[in-house]
C-alpha positions in Angstrom: -3.7 -8.2 -1.6 -6.8 -8.2 0.8 -7.3 -10.1 3.0 -9.7 -11.1 6.4 -8.9 -11.9 9.8 -10.2 -12.6 13.5 -7.5 -10.7 15.3 -8.2 -7.0 16.9 -6.1 -4.1 16.3 -3.9 -5.0 18.9 -2.8 -7.7 18.2 -2.7 -6.1 14.5 -0.2 -4.1 16.2 2.0 -6.1 17.3 2.6 -7.6 13.6 3.3 -4.2 12.8 0.3 -2.8 10.5 -1.8 -0.1 11.2 -5.4 0.0 10.5 -8.5 2.8 8.9 -11.7 2.2 9.0 -13.6 1.9 5.4 -17.1 1.0 4.7 -16.4 -2.9 5.0 -14.5 -2.2 8.4 -10.8 -2.4 9.2 -8.8 -1.6 7.2 -4.9 -3.2 7.8 -1.9 -2.3 6.2 1.8 -2.4 6.8 3.4 0.0 9.2 6.3 0.6 7.1 6.4 0.4 2.7 3.7 2.0 2.2 2.4 5.9 1.4 -1.2 6.8 2.1 -2.4 8.7 -0.9 -6.2 9.6 0.2 -8.5 8.0 2.7 -8.4 3.7 2.2 -11.3 2.5 0.3 -11.8 -0.8 -0.3 -14.9 -1.6 -2.8 -16.2 -4.8 -4.0 -16.5 -4.7 -7.6 -18.0 -7.4 -10.4 -16.6 -7.6 -13.7 -18.8 -10.1 -16.1 -15.0 -12.5 -15.5 -14.0 -11.8 -12.0 -15.6 -10.5 -8.8 -12.9 -8.8 -6.4 -11.8 -6.2 -4.2 -10.0 -3.1 -5.3 -8.3 -0.8 -2.5 -7.9 2.8 -3.4 -5.0 5.6 -1.1 -2.7 3.1 -0.2 0.2 2.2 -2.7 3.6 0.8 -1.9 6.3 3.6 -1.2 8.7 4.8 -4.0 12.1 3.5 -2.5 14.2 6.3 -2.0 17.3 5.0 -4.5 14.7 5.6 -7.6 13.8 9.0 -6.2 
């Protein structure tokens, strides 16, 4: 899920989020429970059936029990 905020990086850090910079601005993601596989990218994509944002380079962390 992608959302937008007017809060600054310090306020988001207090809520447990880290920040990375993309072409369209800062991307905030949870400090725990995710893995970064590459540089984070947020892409604005238009398909004939939907217009959306796609996020690349971040995914949920694998649970230790499933390894």
